[in-house]
Each structure stands twice: as structure tokens, then as C-alpha cells.
C-alpha positions in Angstrom: 78.2 172.6 57.2 80.9 172.5 60.0 81.2 168.5 59.6 81.7 169.1 55.9 84.3 171.6 56.5 86.2 169.4 59.1 86.1 166.5 56.5 87.6 168.6 53.8 90.3 169.8 56.1 91.2 166.2 57.2 91.5 165.2 53.5 93.7 168.3 52.9 96.0 167.2 55.8 96.0 163.7 54.6 97.3 164.8 51.2 99.8 166.9 52.5 101.1 164.2 54.7 101.2 161.8 51.8 103.2 164.5 49.8 105.8 165.0 52.7 106.2 161.4 53.5 106.7 160.7 49.6 109.5 163.5 49.7 111.1 162.1 52.8 111.2 158.5 51.3 112.6 160.0 47.8 115.3 161.9 49.7 116.3 158.8 51.8 116.4 156.6 48.6 118.5 159.1 46.6 121.1 160.0 49.5 121.7 156.5 51.1 123.8 155.0 48.4 125.9 158.3 48.5 126.2 158.1 52.2 127.1 154.4 52.1 129.9 154.9 49.3 131.3 157.7 51.3 131.5 155.8 54.5 133.1 152.9 52.8 135.7 155.2 51.2 136.4 157.0 54.6 136.2 154.1 57.0 136.3 150.9 55.1 138.4 149.2 52.3 138.8 152.4 49.9 140.0 150.1 47.2 136.4 149.1 46.8 135.3 152.4 45.7 136.5 153.1 42.0 135.7 156.3 40.3 132.8 154.7 38.5 131.3 153.3 41.6 131.6 156.6 43.3 130.0 158.5 40.5 126.8 156.5 40.4 125.5 157.3 43.8 126.7 161.1 43.3 124.4 161.3 40.2 121.5 159.6 42.1 121.8 162.1 44.9 121.7 165.2 42.6 118.7 163.7 40.8 116.8 163.8 44.3 116.6 167.5 44.2 114.8 167.3 40.8 112.1 164.8 42.1 110.7 167.3 44.8 109.1 169.6 42.5 108.0 166.7 40.4 106.2 165.0 43.4 104.5 168.4 44.1 103.4 168.9 40.5 101.8 165.6 40.4 99.9 165.9 43.7 98.3 169.1 42.5 94.9 168.7 41.2 94.9 171.1 38.4 98.1 169.6 37.1 96.7 166.1 37.2 93.6 167.3 35.6 95.5 168.8 32.6 97.9 166.0 32.5 94.8 163.4 32.2 93.2 165.8 29.4 96.6 165.9 27.4 97.5 162.2 28.1 94.4 160.2 28.6 96.5 157.0 28.1 98.2 157.5 31.3 94.9 156.5 33.3 95.2 159.2 35.8 91.5 160.6 35.5 88.8 158.9 37.1 86.6 156.6 35.3 83.3 158.1 36.3 83.5 160.9 33.9 84.4 163.5 36.4 87.2 165.9 35.9 88.3 169.4 37.0 87.9 172.9 35.6 90.6 175.3 35.3 90.0 176.4 39.1 90.5 172.8 40.3 87.0 172.3 41.2 85.5 169.0 40.4 82.9 168.8 37.3 80.9 166.2 36.1 80.2 165.2 32.3 76.5 164.3 33.1 75.6 167.9 34.5 72.4 169.1 33.0 72.1 173.0 32.3 
């Protein structure tokens, strides 16, 4: 029993690490263009930064704050199972006929009663 519990704990930690890494990478992706344009405007040739060029990184950086909840939602098993049930064409569910019940626990379509 202890080995099964340890294996489950390791899987949970791996999932949490994946979500954290994804959030850090999204944050870096959304804020790097803003930082680059700001540095060019402050220390480089400010004539290169037009109003249009400066607005695109600002909008991208602001969308970064919207991505964090989306990443957490897609990583949650109950959200994913409901999304797979509502929109099966996305291919989120497993092909083995297994899903999740309302508690997020794995169920099987081949279970005998």
C-alpha cells in the first residue's frame, strides 16, 4: 500500500511541476516582447518604436494574466473529463473507454455490476 501511495504522490508532484513550468514559460513568452520594446524605447533608437509597435506587446503581456487560470483549468481532471464529454471531437479523452465520474475518479465503460 505504501508503494502505491508513493507512486500516486510522485504522479501528483509531476503534474504540479508540469503546470508550474507551463505557467512560467507562458509568463516568459508573454512578457519578453514587452520588455524588449521597453528597453529599445529607453536605451536604443526610440524612433523604431511606433505607437502600433508598442501596443502589440502590451496586449500580449495583458493576455498572459488570462492564461494562468486557463492552464489550471485544463490541468484539472474533472474539467478535462467534462470538456471531453461535451466536445468529444477535441480528442481529450482516452481511447480505452475510461473516463471520470463527478468526483474526478477514474471509471471504466466495461465495468460489470
